[in-house]
C-alpha positions as CSV (number, residue, x, y, z in Angstrom):
1,M,33.0,-61.1,77.2
2,P,36.8,-60.7,77.3
3,V,39.1,-63.7,76.9
4,L,40.6,-63.1,80.4
5,D,39.2,-61.8,83.7
6,L,41.5,-58.9,84.7
7,R,41.7,-57.0,87.9
8,P,40.2,-53.5,87.7
9,R,42.9,-51.0,86.7
10,E,42.1,-48.5,89.5
11,E,43.0,-51.2,92.1
12,C,46.5,-51.6,90.9
13,A,49.7,-49.5,90.8
14,F,50.9,-51.4,87.8
15,D,49.3,-52.8,84.6
16,Q,52.1,-55.2,84.2
17,V,55.2,-56.4,86.0
18,S,58.1,-58.4,84.6
19,L,60.6,-60.6,86.3
20,G,64.0,-61.2,84.6
21,E,67.6,-60.2,84.1
22,V,68.4,-56.9,82.4
23,M,71.8,-56.8,80.7
24,L,73.9,-54.3,78.8
25,R,73.8,-55.1,75.1
26,L,77.0,-54.0,73.2
27,D,76.1,-53.7,69.5
28,P,78.8,-53.4,66.8
29,G,76.3,-52.0,64.3
30,D,77.1,-53.1,60.8
31,M,80.4,-54.7,61.9
32,R,81.0,-58.1,63.5
33,V,81.8,-58.5,67.2
34,K,85.3,-60.0,66.5
35,T,86.4,-57.1,64.3
36,A,84.5,-54.2,65.9
37,R,86.3,-51.1,67.3
38,E,83.3,-49.4,68.8
39,F,79.9,-50.6,70.2
40,R,76.6,-48.9,70.9
41,A,75.1,-49.6,74.3
42,W,71.5,-50.7,74.9
43,E,69.7,-52.3,77.8
44,G,67.6,-55.4,77.5
45,G,66.5,-58.9,78.4
46,G,63.7,-61.2,77.3
47,E,61.3,-60.5,80.1
48,Y,62.2,-56.8,80.5
49,N,61.7,-56.2,76.8
50,V,58.0,-57.0,77.2
51,A,57.6,-54.5,80.0
52,R,59.5,-51.9,78.0
53,G,57.4,-52.4,74.9
54,L,54.2,-52.2,76.9
55,R,55.4,-48.9,78.4
56,R,57.1,-47.2,75.6
57,C,54.9,-48.2,72.6
58,F,51.6,-48.9,74.3
59,G,51.6,-46.5,77.2
60,L,50.8,-48.9,80.0
61,R,52.2,-48.7,83.6
62,T,54.9,-51.3,83.9
63,A,57.7,-52.3,86.3
64,V,60.6,-54.7,86.3
65,V,61.8,-56.9,89.2
66,T,65.5,-57.7,88.8
67,A,68.8,-57.2,90.6
68,L,71.9,-55.3,89.5
69,A,75.4,-55.0,90.9
70,D,75.9,-51.5,92.2
71,N,78.7,-50.2,90.0
72,A,79.1,-47.9,87.0
73,V,77.8,-50.6,84.6
74,G,74.8,-51.2,86.7
75,R,74.1,-47.5,86.9
76,L,74.4,-47.3,83.1
77,I,71.8,-50.0,82.8
78,E,69.6,-48.0,85.2
79,D,70.0,-44.9,83.1
80,L,68.9,-46.7,80.0
81,M,65.9,-48.2,81.8
82,L,64.9,-44.8,83.0
83,Q,64.8,-43.7,79.3
84,G,62.5,-46.6,78.6
85,G,60.0,-45.5,81.2
86,V,59.7,-48.8,83.0
87,D,59.3,-48.3,86.8
88,I,62.6,-49.4,88.5
89,S,61.5,-49.0,92.1
90,L,61.5,-52.8,92.5
91,V,65.1,-53.3,91.4
92,S,67.4,-54.7,94.0
93,W,70.9,-53.3,94.2
94,V,73.7,-55.6,95.4
95,P,77.1,-54.3,96.7
96,Y,79.9,-54.8,94.2
97,D,83.1,-56.5,95.4
98,G,85.4,-54.5,93.0
99,L,86.2,-57.4,90.7
100,G,83.1,-59.3,90.0
101,R,84.1,-62.5,91.7
102,T,80.9,-62.7,93.7
103,V,78.5,-60.6,91.8
104,R,78.4,-58.7,88.5
105,N,76.2,-57.4,85.7
106,G,75.4,-59.3,82.5
107,L,76.9,-58.3,79.2
108,N,75.6,-59.3,75.8
109,F,77.4,-58.8,72.5
110,T,75.0,-59.2,69.6
111,E,75.7,-58.7,65.9
112,R,73.0,-58.5,63.2
113,G,73.0,-61.0,60.5
114,F,72.7,-60.3,56.8
115,G,71.8,-62.5,53.9
116,I,73.4,-65.9,54.3
117,R,75.1,-64.9,57.5
118,G,72.9,-65.3,60.5
119,A,72.8,-63.1,63.6
120,Q,75.2,-64.1,66.3
121,G,75.4,-63.3,70.0
122,V,78.0,-63.8,72.8
123,S,76.6,-63.5,76.3
124,D,78.7,-62.9,79.4
125,R,76.3,-63.4,82.3
126,G,77.8,-65.8,84.8
127,H,77.4,-64.9,88.6
128,T,75.1,-62.0,87.8
129,A,73.1,-60.3,90.5
130,A,69.7,-61.3,88.9
131,S,70.8,-64.9,88.6
132,Q,71.5,-65.1,92.4
133,L,68.1,-64.0,93.5
134,K,66.5,-66.7,95.7
135,P,63.1,-67.4,97.3
136,G,62.4,-64.8,100.0
137,D,64.5,-62.0,98.4
138,V,61.5,-60.3,96.8
139,D,58.4,-59.1,98.7
140,W,55.8,-60.5,96.2
141,E,53.0,-59.9,98.7
142,N,53.7,-56.2,98.6
143,I,53.9,-56.2,94.8
144,F,50.7,-58.1,94.0
145,G,48.8,-57.5,97.2
146,T,49.6,-54.0,98.6
147,L,50.6,-52.3,95.3
148,G,48.7,-54.4,92.9
149,A,49.5,-55.6,89.4
150,R,47.0,-56.7,86.7
151,W,49.5,-58.9,84.8
152,F,52.7,-60.7,85.6
153,H,55.2,-61.8,82.9
154,T,58.4,-63.9,83.0
155,G,59.9,-66.7,81.0
156,G,62.3,-69.5,80.2
157,I,65.4,-67.2,79.9
158,Y,65.2,-66.2,83.5
159,A,64.3,-69.8,84.5
160,G,67.6,-71.1,83.0
161,L,70.0,-68.6,84.6
162,S,70.6,-70.6,87.8
163,P,69.3,-73.3,90.1
164,T,67.4,-70.7,92.2
165,T,65.7,-68.7,89.5
166,P,62.9,-71.3,88.8
167,E,62.1,-71.2,92.5
168,V,61.8,-67.4,92.5
169,I,59.5,-67.6,89.4
170,Q,57.3,-70.1,91.1
171,E,57.1,-68.0,94.2
172,A,56.1,-65.0,92.1
173,M,53.5,-66.9,90.1
174,T,51.9,-68.2,93.2
175,A,51.6,-64.7,94.7
176,A,50.4,-63.2,91.4
177,R,47.6,-65.8,91.0
178,R,46.6,-65.5,94.7
179,H,45.9,-61.8,94.1
180,G,44.2,-62.2,90.8
181,A,46.9,-61.2,88.3
182,I,47.1,-62.9,84.9
183,V,50.4,-64.9,84.5
184,S,52.1,-65.1,81.1
185,Y,55.2,-67.0,80.3
186,D,57.4,-67.0,77.2
187,L,59.3,-70.3,76.9
188,N,62.2,-68.7,75.0
189,Y,64.4,-71.8,74.9
190,R,68.2,-71.0,74.7
191,P,70.4,-74.1,74.7
192,S,73.4,-72.2,76.1
193,L,71.4,-71.3,79.2
194,W,70.7,-74.9,80.1
195,K,74.0,-76.4,79.2
196,S,75.4,-76.2,82.7
197,Y,72.1,-77.0,84.4
198,G,71.1,-80.4,83.0
199,G,70.5,-79.6,79.4
200,Q,67.2,-80.0,77.6
201,Q,66.0,-82.6,80.0
202,R,66.3,-80.2,82.9
203,A,64.7,-77.4,80.8
204,Q,61.7,-79.6,80.3
205,E,61.4,-80.5,84.0
206,V,61.5,-76.9,85.0
207,N,59.3,-75.5,82.3
208,R,56.7,-78.2,82.7
209,S,56.5,-77.6,86.4
210,L,56.1,-73.8,86.0
211,A,53.6,-74.3,83.2
212,E,51.0,-75.4,85.8
213,H,50.8,-71.8,87.0
214,V,50.5,-70.1,83.6
215,D,47.4,-68.5,82.1
216,V,48.9,-67.3,78.8
217,M,51.7,-69.4,77.3
218,I,53.8,-67.9,74.5
219,G,56.5,-69.6,72.4
220,N,57.6,-70.7,68.9
221,E,57.9,-74.2,67.4
222,E,61.3,-74.9,69.0
223,D,60.2,-73.7,72.4
224,F,57.2,-76.0,72.7
225,T,59.3,-78.9,71.6
226,A,62.4,-78.3,73.7
227,C,60.7,-76.9,76.8
228,L,57.5,-78.9,77.0
229,G,58.2,-82.0,75.0
230,F,55.5,-81.5,72.3
231,Q,56.3,-82.3,68.7
232,V,54.9,-80.3,65.7
233,P,53.5,-83.0,63.4
234,N,54.6,-83.3,59.7
235,T,57.5,-80.9,60.2
236,R,61.2,-81.5,59.3
237,E,63.8,-81.5,62.0
238,D,65.2,-78.2,60.8
239,L,61.7,-76.6,61.4
240,T,61.5,-75.2,57.9
241,G,58.3,-75.4,55.9
242,L,56.1,-74.7,58.9
243,E,52.4,-74.6,58.4
244,A,49.7,-73.2,60.8
245,A,47.7,-76.4,60.5
246,N,50.6,-78.4,62.0
247,F,50.9,-75.9,64.9
248,K,47.2,-76.1,65.6
249,A,47.5,-79.9,66.1
250,M,50.3,-79.4,68.5
251,I,48.6,-76.6,70.5
252,S,45.5,-78.8,70.9
253,Q,47.7,-81.3,72.7
254,V,49.3,-78.6,74.8
255,T,46.0,-77.1,76.0
256,A,44.5,-80.5,76.7
257,E,47.4,-81.3,79.1
258,F,47.9,-77.9,80.8
259,G,44.6,-76.1,80.6
260,F,46.1,-72.7,79.5
261,S,43.6,-69.9,78.9
262,V,45.5,-68.6,75.9
263,V,48.3,-70.1,73.8
264,A,50.1,-67.9,71.2
265,T,53.0,-68.6,68.9
266,T,54.8,-66.8,66.1
267,L,55.3,-68.5,62.8
268,R,58.7,-67.6,61.3
269,G,60.0,-69.0,58.0
270,V,63.6,-68.0,57.5
271,I,64.4,-67.3,53.9
272,S,67.7,-65.5,54.9
273,A,68.9,-63.4,57.8
274,S,67.5,-60.4,56.0
275,V,64.1,-61.8,54.8
276,N,61.7,-63.9,56.9
277,D,58.1,-65.0,56.4
278,W,56.3,-63.8,59.5
279,G,52.9,-64.6,61.1
280,A,51.3,-65.7,64.3
281,I,48.4,-67.8,65.6
282,A,46.7,-67.9,69.0
283,W,44.1,-70.1,70.7
284,S,41.7,-69.6,73.6
285,A,38.8,-71.7,74.9
286,R,36.3,-69.1,73.9
287,D,37.6,-68.3,70.4
288,G,39.4,-71.5,69.3
289,F,42.2,-70.7,66.8
290,V,42.8,-67.3,65.2
291,E,45.5,-66.2,62.8
292,A,47.2,-62.9,62.3
293,R,47.8,-61.4,58.9
294,H,50.6,-63.3,57.2
295,R,53.5,-61.2,56.1
296,P,55.6,-63.1,53.5
297,A,59.2,-61.9,52.7
298,L,59.3,-59.4,55.6
299,E,62.6,-57.5,55.4
300,I,64.6,-57.7,58.6
301,Y,67.0,-55.1,60.0
302,D,67.5,-56.7,63.5
303,R,65.5,-59.8,64.3
304,V,66.5,-60.0,68.0
305,G,63.5,-59.2,70.1
306,G,60.8,-59.8,67.5
307,G,59.3,-62.4,69.8
308,D,59.3,-60.1,72.8
309,S,57.6,-57.4,70.9
310,F,55.0,-60.0,69.7
311,A,54.4,-60.8,73.4
312,S,54.0,-57.2,74.4
313,G,51.5,-56.5,71.5
314,L,49.6,-59.6,72.3
315,I,49.4,-58.7,76.0
316,Y,48.3,-55.1,75.2
317,G,45.5,-56.4,72.9
318,L,44.3,-58.9,75.6
319,M,44.3,-56.2,78.3
320,T,42.6,-53.4,76.4
321,T,40.3,-55.1,73.8
322,G,39.6,-58.5,75.3
323,D,39.5,-59.9,71.8
324,L,41.9,-62.6,70.8
325,Q,41.9,-61.8,67.0
326,E,42.8,-58.2,67.7
327,A,45.4,-59.2,70.3
328,V,47.3,-61.5,67.9
329,E,47.2,-58.9,65.2
330,Y,48.7,-56.3,67.6
331,G,51.4,-58.8,68.5
332,A,52.3,-59.8,65.0
333,A,52.4,-56.1,63.8
334,H,54.5,-55.0,66.7
335,G,56.9,-57.8,66.3
336,A,57.2,-57.0,62.6
337,L,57.9,-53.4,63.3
338,A,60.5,-54.2,66.0
339,M,62.5,-56.2,63.5
340,T,62.8,-53.1,61.2
341,T,64.9,-51.2,63.8
342,P,68.1,-51.9,65.8
343,G,67.9,-53.2,69.3
344,D,65.6,-55.7,71.0
345,T,62.4,-53.7,71.2
346,S,60.6,-51.6,68.6
347,M,60.9,-47.9,68.2
348,A,57.3,-47.9,66.9
349,S,54.4,-45.8,68.2
350,L,50.9,-47.2,69.0
351,A,49.6,-45.3,65.9
352,E,52.1,-47.1,63.7
353,V,51.2,-50.5,65.1
354,R,47.5,-49.8,64.6
355,A,48.2,-48.6,61.0
356,L,50.0,-51.8,60.2
357,V,47.2,-53.9,61.7
358,A,44.8,-52.0,59.5
359,G,46.9,-52.8,56.4
360,A,48.8,-49.5,56.0
361,G,51.6,-49.4,53.3
362,T,55.1,-48.1,53.4
363,R,54.6,-44.7,51.8
364,V,56.3,-41.7,53.5
365,Q,54.2,-40.3,56.3
366,R,54.7,-36.5,56.7
367,L,53.6,-35.1,60.0
368,S,52.9,-31.4,60.1
369,S,54.4,-30.9,63.6
370,G,57.5,-33.0,62.8
371,C,56.5,-35.6,65.3
372,Q,53.5,-37.6,66.4
373,R,51.6,-36.1,69.3
374,S,50.8,-38.3,72.2
375,G,47.2,-38.8,73.2
376,R,44.7,-41.2,74.6
377,D,43.5,-44.3,72.7
378,K,40.0,-45.6,72.9
379,T,40.8,-47.5,76.1
380,G,41.9,-44.3,77.9
381,H,45.6,-45.2,78.0
382,R,48.1,-42.7,76.8
383,S,49.7,-43.5,73.4
384,S,53.5,-43.1,72.9
385,G,55.2,-39.8,72.3
386,P,57.3,-38.9,69.3
387,A,57.3,-41.3,66.4
388,G,60.5,-43.4,66.6
389,A,61.0,-42.7,70.3
390,G,62.0,-45.3,72.7
391,G,65.4,-46.5,71.7
392,G,66.4,-50.1,71.5
393,T,66.9,-52.7,74.1
394,G,69.1,-55.6,74.5
395,P,69.4,-59.2,73.8
396,R,68.0,-62.4,74.9
397,L,70.6,-65.1,74.7
């Protein structure tokens, strides 16, 4: 019996729908933002990245609900999303005033860290179109009732954008659950988002209220503490030296209070910006606790988006295998691969994720055709196309 009771695929236009802001990430490559002379452009956002990973790597039918200002920057973001394959028919376009006084598109400047220098991001997302969405702006009955979606995903980044975004999330969650969609939520605590809206206290009020509507809760150690008020026992304030046993004690408290069907968390030990210990654990009422393969001293190219790729791998596993152990392995493997490439989401294929789950090494893989052919996996879903396809997506600050 699967962990979650999903709607039949044939009843739904979409396997998964995300709600969140999509920004333009400007990446200085190996340089720093303050000294860069050129930037590479990507699209991205915490909630969108999950939909993109599920579409581009795992071959599922995904869509994003967001809003963009209708100008050249918005159309660039649209063009990047089209490359990612996520359905954009649910995007709202807002007339641009010519200056951005009333509405604009979000920008995110993100530099990769190296060694003793951590990654750094500068977001510029005030008064954005997505942050100004309010209850009644989106026809959720059409999305979850008429069109149909099996899974709905959003998170704490979108919840922290404005006073109205938590209300939009709650409206969406209520409709999703009414029509039988599974609801997942990534806590994704960012202090900068909540600074103008009541700080950590407000973050806890909002996230605890939304948690009542969540089936699958995702987060890391800081997220569960800052957003839901749970402490990881026997852990230093700097959150170093984390152990799975301490997380298990905390998650037991979380599930007792909120009754989630699944809770999942990544375990990251930061040795340097370039080397992290990486793992994950998950819990369900049926399986109890399961742990993914631990990967010590994982070399990092760009750590931003590792958690989003963990979420997409976890969701894929839960949707297609129904097995929690397999799902957390997919999540951890996909997150690890995502951090070996630039941008917020992985450029990995489903075959590469499966190989890593199975314990594949890092020897050169030579493909006779020069690329990996797409095909169908054992669940009947199409796998991704050329190895390395998919590009990168943007930041989550």
